[in-house]
N, C-alpha and C positions, 0 to 999 in steps of 0.2 A: 475237343471242346467240352467243357464241363458246365454243370448247372449254374455254378457261381458266375461264370462269364455272362450268362443270360440275365441273371438277377442284377449284376453290376451294370450291364448295358442298359437294361430297361430303366433302372433308377436314374442314370445320367440322361437318357432320352426324355424322361418325364420331367425331371427337374431342370433340364436345359442348362445345367451347371455342374462341373465336377465338384465344386465346393459344397453345394447343397446336397448333391447325391452322396458324398462322403458322410455328411452329417446324418442323412437319412439311414445310411447303412451302418453307421457307428464304426467307421474305419477311417484311417488317415487318407488324405488325398493322393500322395505319391503312389502307394500300392494300387489304388483304384485306377489311376492313370495307366500304370503298367499293365493291369489286367485288360483294360480296353485296347491298348496297343497290341497286346498278345492276341486278343480276339481278332483284331483287324488283320494281323499277320496270318492267322489261321484261315481266315476267309479270303485273304488276298484282295481286300477292298477296304477303302476308307469309309467309315460309318458316320463321321462327324466333320462338319466344316469348321476347322479349328480357329479360323480367323473371325468368325461371326460371334457377336455378343448380343443376346444370349446364344448359346450353342444351337446350331441347326443340324438336322440330319441330312445326309446326302440322299440321293435317290435309293441307293443300296441300303442305307441306314433305315429309311422309311419302310422299305419292304421287309427288312430283317426285324424291325420293331413289331410290326403287325403280327408276325408269326411267333416271335419270341414271347410277346405278351400273352398270346393265346395259349402257348405251350405252358407257360408258368401258371396260368389260371387252371389249366387242366391238371397240372401237378399238385396244386393246392387242393383242388377238388378231390383228386385221388387220395391224398393224405387224409382229408376229412372223412371220406367214405370208409377208408381202411380203419380209422379209429372207431367209427360207428359200428362197423361189422364186428370189430374186436370186443365190443362191450358184451358182457354176460347178459345183462338185462336189456330187453328191447325197449327202445324209446323213440318217440317221434316229436320233434319240436315244430310248432306251427306258428308262422307269422301271419298277421291279418291287419287290414285297415279297418278302422272303427265302423265304417258304414256297412261292412259285410255282416256285422252282428245283427242287423235288422232284417236280414234275408235268411238264407238257408244254412249259413255256417253253423249256428248252434245245433241244428238238427243233424248236420253231417257229423259233428263231433260226438253228439250223444249216440248216434247209430254206430259210429266206429268203436266207441268204448264198449257198447253192448256186445258187438260182434267179436271184438279183439281185446278182451280185458287184459290179456298178457302184455299188451303194449302200453307203456307209460306215455300219455300225451301231455304236452305242456304248451300253453298258449302265450303268445307275445304280441301285444299291439305295437305295430310299427308301420311307417309309410312304405309305399311300394319301393321307393328308392332305397330305403334302409333294408328292406327285405332282400334285394338283390345282393347288397354287400354282405348281409348275414348269411345268405346261402353260400356265397363264395368262401366265407370264413368258417363255415361249418357250425354257426351258432343256431341256425334253424335248418329244417329239412324240406319244408313245404311253405309256400307263401300264397296268400290270397289277397290280391290287390286289384286296382282298376286301371293302371297305366300300362300302355303297350310300350315295352322297351326291348330293343334288339340287343342281345348280348350273346356272344358265341358260347359262353359257359352256362347259359340258362335255357331250359326247355319250358315253353309256355303252352298252356291249354286254355283257350277261351271257353269258359263254362256256359256263359249266357250273356246276352246283350240286354241289360235292364233298362226299361223305359224310364225317362225322366218325367217328373211332375213338378207342379208349382205349389209351394207352401205359402199361404196368404194369412194375414191376420183375420180372425173371425169377424164377419160383418163387412169386410172390404168390398167396395163396389164391384170388383172383378169376380167376386164369388158367384154373383147371379147374372153376369154379363152374357155368357154363352156357355155351351156345353164343354168346349175345349178352348184353351187360350193359345195364342201364338206368341212367339218371342217379341214380336212388334208390339203386342199389347202391354208388354212389361217395360218398355223403354223409358217411360216417365217415372218409374218406380226406382227406389234405392235397391240395388241388387246385392244381396248378402251372400258371399261365397265362402267356401271353406275347403280344406284347411289353408291357413295363411302361409304356413311353411311346414316341411320343406317342399320345394317345387322341383319338377312338375308334379301336379296332383289333380284331384277331381276338380278343383277350382279352375284349372286351366282347360279342362274339358268343357266346362260351362262357358267360359269366356270364348273359347274357340267356336262354340255353337253360334254365338252372336256374330263373331268375326266372319265366319264362313258364309253368313247370310247378309254381309255388308251392314250389320247393325251394331250400334254402340249404346250401351246403357248410359243413362244420364249421370248416374252415380253408383260407384261400387264400394261396398264395405266388406273388408276382409276380416274373418274371424278364425279363431284357432281350431274349432271343431264343430261338428254337426249340431250337438246339443246347444251350444252357444248361439249358433245361427238360428235355430228354431226358437230359442228364448227371445231373441231380438225380433223375430217375426211376430211372435205372440204379443210383444210389447208395442207393435205397430211401427217398428223402425224400418221396415222394408219387406221385400219378398225374397224367397230363396228357391232355387231349383235343386231338387233333391232326387235321389234314386227312389223308384216307386215302392220299394220294400219298406221305406220309412213310414208309409201309410199305416203300417201295423202298430205304430206307437200309440195310436188312438188318443191323441191329445184333444182336449175339449176347448182349447183356446186357439186352434189353428184349423184352417180349411185347406183342403188339397184339391187341385184342379189338374186335369189331364192337359197335355200339350197336343196340338193338332198335327204334329210332324212325327211320323213313326221312325224317322231317322235320328231323333234326339234320344240317344241311348248311351249308357255307360257300361263298359264290359266288366264282368267279373272274371279274373284271370288267375289260374292256378299255376304257380311257378315252382320249378324244381331244378336241381343241378343237371346239366346236360347228360352226364355219364351215370347218374344215380338211377339205377333200375331195381332198387330194392323192392322186395315183395310187399313191405308195409306201405310204401307209397303207391304201388300199383293197386293194392287193395283199396286204398282211399279213393283212387280215381274210379275204380269199378263201382264202388259204393255210390259215388256221386252220380254216375250214369244210371244206376238203378233207381235213384231218387228221381231223376229225369223221367224214367219210364213210368214211375208211379204217378207222374204229374205233380209231384211235390214242389217242383221248382217254379210253378206258376203263381204269381201274385195277382189277386183279383179283388178290387175294392167293390163295395156295394154299388157305387155309381156305375161301374162297368157293366154290372148285370142288369141294373134297372134303367140304364140309359140316361142317368142323371149324374152330374159331377159329384165325385166322392167328397165327403166332408168328414172331419173328425170332431 
């Protein structure tokens, strides 16, 4: 069995069509069919139900696909890491979702550059979903996101669970209603969520928080990014649930209120390729843990210390 057999088989399994798989692989259909037949002969088992349209995998085919896809992902990962190790200059590409910039990510990057000036760092804003693809393709080496995704080729480390807070227009009646708000208090408000795409995203974490408590906002407004959401809040178009680190923006046209449920959190997750154990990445992870030990990962608004709701 050769590597091309696996690539051809996975393409047919995912496209569920020899014609589309041949187009994807940029080869003619007859040789593709012959390669699949050869693979089945080597395995002594049929992998596809030939009479079904679209093509369906047999039970053996489903088993073989799971392991073949994982093996190919590991091969791509190995190739990417080998290219990286072969570079004369050391570099580290970091992907991040925009909301992490309001937390500790800038301090992590500054500290890393101070301690390891020989490593060229490059930053790329991208969604968590795009980070996973970029890691597999070797376009980035580390990702900082908020969505929990299970992928056999990706290693994840949850760095912290960040509390969610509510952003309100300055002077909104809920600003003085009570020390901490509940999601039920927001049901009559227009809920502004972000990002609109791609999904899943932080927006789905917010919607899931309502759904898990059998609550449904009266109106939901989707926006492209956090800054647009905050702009709409300031304009009185609604309210938004944001990570607590956003409080650091110190806007004078928005008030922030705590939520009364300590389970309302959004994780900050560091993602790496499963097999990538390079020293540069391990150094970054150790640096982050050092910042934890320094207490630098804690966000505390004035209202938390004084017993009053924080306002900007």
